[in-house]
C-alpha positions as CSV (number, residue, x, y, z in Angstrom):
1,M,-78.0,-42.7,-20.1
2,P,-75.0,-42.5,-17.7
3,D,-71.6,-43.6,-18.9
4,T,-71.0,-47.2,-18.3
5,T,-67.5,-47.6,-19.5
6,N,-66.0,-48.2,-16.1
7,I,-68.6,-49.6,-13.6
8,S,-65.8,-50.2,-11.1
9,T,-65.6,-46.4,-10.4
10,Q,-69.4,-46.0,-9.9
11,R,-71.2,-46.3,-6.7
12,L,-75.0,-46.8,-6.7
13,T,-77.3,-45.7,-3.7
14,I,-81.0,-46.3,-3.7
15,R,-83.0,-44.5,-1.2
16,I,-86.3,-46.2,-0.3
17,G,-88.7,-43.9,1.7
18,R,-92.2,-44.7,2.9
19,N,-93.7,-43.1,-0.2
20,T,-90.6,-42.2,-2.2
21,L,-87.9,-43.8,-4.3
22,A,-84.7,-42.3,-5.6
23,M,-81.3,-43.5,-7.0
24,L,-78.0,-41.6,-6.8
25,M,-74.7,-42.5,-8.6
26,Q,-71.3,-41.4,-7.5
27,H,-68.2,-41.6,-9.6
28,T,-65.4,-42.2,-7.2
29,N,-62.6,-40.8,-9.6
30,S,-64.6,-37.4,-10.1
31,E,-67.1,-35.2,-8.4
32,E,-69.8,-36.2,-10.7
33,I,-73.1,-37.2,-9.0
34,L,-76.2,-38.2,-10.9
35,Y,-79.6,-38.1,-9.1
36,E,-82.8,-39.7,-10.4
37,P,-86.1,-39.7,-8.4
38,Y,-88.9,-42.1,-9.4
39,V,-92.4,-41.1,-9.3
40,V,-93.9,-43.7,-7.0
41,R,-97.4,-44.9,-8.0
42,S,-99.8,-44.9,-4.9
43,G,-101.8,-48.0,-4.3
44,V,-99.0,-50.2,-5.7
45,S,-96.4,-51.8,-3.2
46,M,-92.8,-50.3,-3.0
47,A,-91.6,-53.6,-4.3
48,A,-93.7,-53.4,-7.4
49,N,-92.7,-49.7,-7.8
50,L,-89.0,-50.8,-7.6
51,R,-89.4,-53.5,-10.2
52,E,-90.9,-50.9,-12.6
53,A,-88.1,-48.5,-11.9
54,F,-85.4,-51.0,-13.0
55,K,-87.2,-51.0,-16.4
56,T,-87.4,-47.2,-16.9
57,C,-84.7,-45.6,-14.7
58,D,-81.4,-44.8,-16.4
59,L,-79.3,-45.3,-13.2
60,L,-80.8,-48.8,-12.9
61,L,-80.4,-50.0,-16.4
62,Q,-76.7,-50.8,-16.1
63,P,-75.4,-53.7,-14.4
64,L,-73.7,-53.1,-11.2
65,P,-72.8,-55.9,-8.6
66,R,-73.4,-54.0,-5.6
67,V,-75.6,-51.4,-4.0
68,R,-76.1,-49.4,-0.9
69,V,-79.8,-49.0,0.2
70,L,-81.0,-46.4,2.5
71,I,-84.3,-47.6,3.8
72,D,-86.8,-45.3,5.8
73,S,-88.6,-47.7,8.1
74,D,-89.3,-48.1,12.0
75,V,-86.2,-48.2,14.0
76,L,-85.7,-49.7,17.4
77,M,-82.6,-48.5,19.3
78,V,-80.9,-51.1,21.5
79,P,-78.0,-50.5,23.7
80,V,-75.1,-52.6,22.4
81,E,-74.5,-54.5,25.6
82,Q,-78.3,-55.7,25.5
83,F,-78.5,-56.6,21.9
84,E,-79.0,-60.2,21.0
85,E,-79.8,-61.2,17.3
86,K,-82.1,-63.9,18.6
87,T,-84.4,-61.7,20.4
88,M,-84.4,-58.6,18.2
89,G,-87.6,-59.7,16.5
90,E,-89.5,-59.9,19.9
91,M,-88.2,-56.5,20.9
92,H,-89.0,-54.9,17.7
93,S,-92.4,-56.2,17.8
94,H,-93.0,-54.7,21.3
95,A,-92.3,-51.2,19.9
96,F,-94.0,-51.5,16.4
97,P,-96.7,-53.5,14.7
98,R,-95.0,-56.5,13.1
99,Q,-96.0,-57.6,9.6
100,E,-95.5,-61.1,8.5
101,Q,-94.1,-59.9,5.2
102,D,-91.5,-57.9,6.9
103,A,-87.9,-59.2,7.7
104,L,-85.6,-57.5,10.2
105,Y,-82.2,-56.2,9.9
106,Y,-79.8,-54.3,12.0
107,N,-76.8,-51.7,11.9
108,V,-74.3,-51.6,14.8
109,L,-73.3,-48.1,15.7
110,P,-69.9,-48.5,17.7
111,D,-69.5,-44.7,18.1
112,L,-72.9,-44.5,19.9
113,N,-72.7,-48.0,21.7
114,A,-76.0,-48.8,20.1
115,V,-77.6,-51.2,17.5
116,A,-80.4,-49.8,15.2
117,V,-83.0,-52.8,14.4
118,F,-85.2,-52.0,11.4
119,N,-87.7,-53.7,9.1
120,M,-87.8,-54.1,5.4
121,N,-90.5,-55.8,3.2
122,K,-89.3,-59.3,2.1
123,D,-90.6,-58.7,-1.5
124,L,-88.7,-55.5,-1.6
125,R,-85.6,-57.2,-0.5
126,L,-86.1,-60.0,-3.2
127,V,-86.1,-57.4,-5.9
128,L,-82.8,-56.0,-4.7
129,D,-81.3,-59.5,-4.6
130,D,-82.5,-60.3,-8.1
131,H,-80.6,-57.4,-9.3
132,F,-77.4,-57.1,-7.4
133,Q,-74.9,-59.6,-5.8
134,D,-74.1,-57.3,-2.8
135,V,-76.8,-55.4,-1.0
136,R,-75.8,-53.2,1.9
137,L,-78.7,-52.0,4.0
138,I,-78.5,-48.8,6.0
139,T,-81.3,-47.1,8.1
140,A,-82.0,-43.8,6.5
141,I,-81.6,-41.9,9.8
142,Q,-78.1,-43.4,10.5
143,P,-76.0,-40.9,8.5
144,V,-77.8,-38.0,10.1
145,W,-77.1,-39.5,13.6
146,R,-73.5,-39.9,12.8
147,L,-73.2,-36.3,11.5
148,M,-75.0,-34.8,14.4
149,H,-73.1,-36.7,17.0
150,Q,-69.9,-35.4,15.7
151,R,-71.5,-31.8,15.9
152,S,-72.5,-32.4,19.5
153,F,-68.9,-32.1,20.6
154,T,-68.4,-28.6,19.4
155,G,-69.1,-25.9,21.9
156,V,-70.1,-26.4,25.6
157,R,-73.9,-26.2,25.4
158,Y,-76.3,-29.0,25.3
159,K,-77.7,-29.8,21.8
160,L,-81.1,-31.2,20.7
161,Y,-81.5,-32.2,17.2
162,A,-84.5,-32.5,15.0
163,Y,-84.8,-34.0,11.6
164,F,-87.8,-33.4,9.3
165,H,-88.4,-35.9,6.4
166,E,-91.5,-37.3,4.7
167,K,-94.0,-35.8,7.3
168,R,-92.0,-37.4,10.1
169,L,-89.9,-35.8,12.8
170,E,-86.9,-37.5,14.3
171,I,-85.8,-35.9,17.6
172,F,-82.5,-37.1,19.3
173,S,-79.6,-36.1,21.5
174,F,-76.5,-37.5,22.7
175,Q,-74.5,-37.7,25.9
176,Q,-70.8,-38.4,25.1
177,N,-71.0,-41.6,23.1
178,R,-74.5,-42.6,23.8
179,F,-78.1,-41.5,22.9
180,K,-79.7,-39.6,25.6
181,F,-82.9,-39.3,23.7
182,C,-84.2,-40.7,20.4
183,N,-87.7,-41.0,19.0
184,S,-89.8,-40.1,16.0
185,F,-93.1,-38.3,15.7
186,D,-95.8,-37.5,13.1
187,A,-94.9,-34.1,11.7
188,S,-97.6,-33.7,9.2
189,R,-98.9,-30.6,11.0
190,P,-96.3,-27.8,11.9
191,K,-98.0,-27.1,15.3
192,D,-97.8,-30.7,16.2
193,A,-94.1,-30.7,15.3
194,V,-93.5,-27.6,17.7
195,F,-95.4,-29.2,20.4
196,F,-93.2,-32.4,20.3
197,L,-90.0,-30.3,20.1
198,L,-91.0,-28.3,23.3
199,Y,-92.2,-31.4,25.0
200,V,-88.9,-33.2,24.6
201,W,-87.1,-30.0,25.4
202,N,-88.9,-29.8,28.6
203,T,-88.7,-33.6,29.4
204,L,-84.8,-33.3,29.2
205,Q,-85.0,-30.1,31.4
206,L,-83.0,-28.2,28.7
207,Q,-82.3,-24.4,29.5
208,A,-84.1,-22.0,27.2
209,E,-81.5,-19.4,27.6
210,H,-78.3,-21.5,26.8
211,D,-79.0,-24.7,25.3
212,E,-79.4,-25.2,21.6
213,L,-82.0,-26.7,19.2
214,H,-80.6,-27.7,15.7
215,I,-83.2,-28.4,12.9
216,V,-82.6,-29.8,9.5
217,G,-84.5,-31.3,6.6
218,D,-87.7,-30.7,4.7
219,I,-89.4,-28.4,7.4
220,P,-93.2,-27.8,7.0
221,D,-93.9,-24.0,7.2
222,E,-90.2,-23.6,8.1
223,Q,-90.4,-19.7,9.0
224,G,-93.7,-20.3,11.0
225,V,-92.1,-23.3,13.0
226,I,-88.8,-21.3,13.7
227,D,-90.8,-18.2,14.7
228,E,-93.0,-20.1,17.1
229,L,-89.9,-22.0,18.5
230,R,-88.1,-18.8,19.3
231,Q,-90.9,-17.5,21.3
232,Y,-89.7,-20.1,23.9
233,L,-86.0,-20.9,23.0
234,Q,-83.3,-18.4,22.4
235,K,-81.0,-20.7,20.5
236,V,-82.8,-22.2,17.5
237,Y,-80.6,-23.0,14.4
238,V,-81.6,-24.2,10.9
239,V,-78.8,-26.5,9.5
240,N,-77.6,-25.3,6.0
241,P,-76.4,-28.4,4.0
242,A,-74.5,-26.3,1.6
243,A,-72.6,-24.4,4.2
244,D,-72.1,-27.6,6.5
245,F,-70.9,-29.6,3.6
246,N,-68.6,-26.9,2.1
247,Q,-70.6,-26.5,-1.1
248,H,-70.3,-30.2,-2.0
249,P,-71.8,-30.9,-5.5
250,V,-74.6,-32.9,-4.0
251,T,-76.1,-30.1,-2.1
252,A,-76.6,-28.2,-5.4
253,I,-78.9,-31.0,-6.7
254,K,-82.7,-30.2,-6.1
255,G,-84.6,-32.7,-4.0
256,V,-81.9,-34.9,-2.4
257,P,-82.8,-35.7,1.1
258,F,-80.5,-34.5,3.8
259,D,-79.9,-38.2,5.0
260,L,-78.7,-39.1,1.4
261,Q,-76.4,-35.9,1.3
262,A,-74.9,-36.9,4.5
263,L,-74.3,-40.3,3.3
264,V,-72.4,-39.0,0.2
265,V,-70.4,-36.4,2.0
266,R,-69.6,-38.1,5.4
267,G,-70.4,-41.8,5.0
268,R,-72.6,-43.8,7.2
């Protein structure tokens, strides 16, 4: 079990994916990072899986007052000047099927003049509230947006970004301090991912000779996807977390999703 002698120096993050669950503990007075994935049982709700995790996972057995939760769910982007909390439910329902057992939350993205509206299962939130006094929810893609937005200011060429995770593909780009494009696609088949990337590229009228495509995450058939993309685009780059994060200790831990790495290294 982890050292519990000084919990004030420990920061717990729980990442809740669509079919995955993992915990990460940072020690703020050292570089020590502990990572503990939980094997999710299929056919059982994520709330039930989290309840079981609290009984068996070392990082959840110690009492901590607060937690950061990265939640991977359907996200609706709203320009900050158009956002109203009282209408976010209706807007989210227009974009995604709404379940009665879901509640809506939002993260304000001041650097991008946008608000991310996302859903979370009510039972799942109840499990968290039963164990923590302070629960801070962050949509899982947010640290990646923040990181890539900063990256977009380097160089003079336009950049399109793609993040692969859990058989999904997030494609986005920026124009100064706003999103120019932001959408998600099913990426269970590599050829479909290539199609979506080239479709968005052409929709944005990017130049194959000069503009850049930056890809990161758990890329299915990575070499095959890159080879096919490079038949059409000259500047295709795969982001190397260890290099980008200057060999940060979290990049040496096998299995940590890129969004969680970005949160640890750069914050939300």
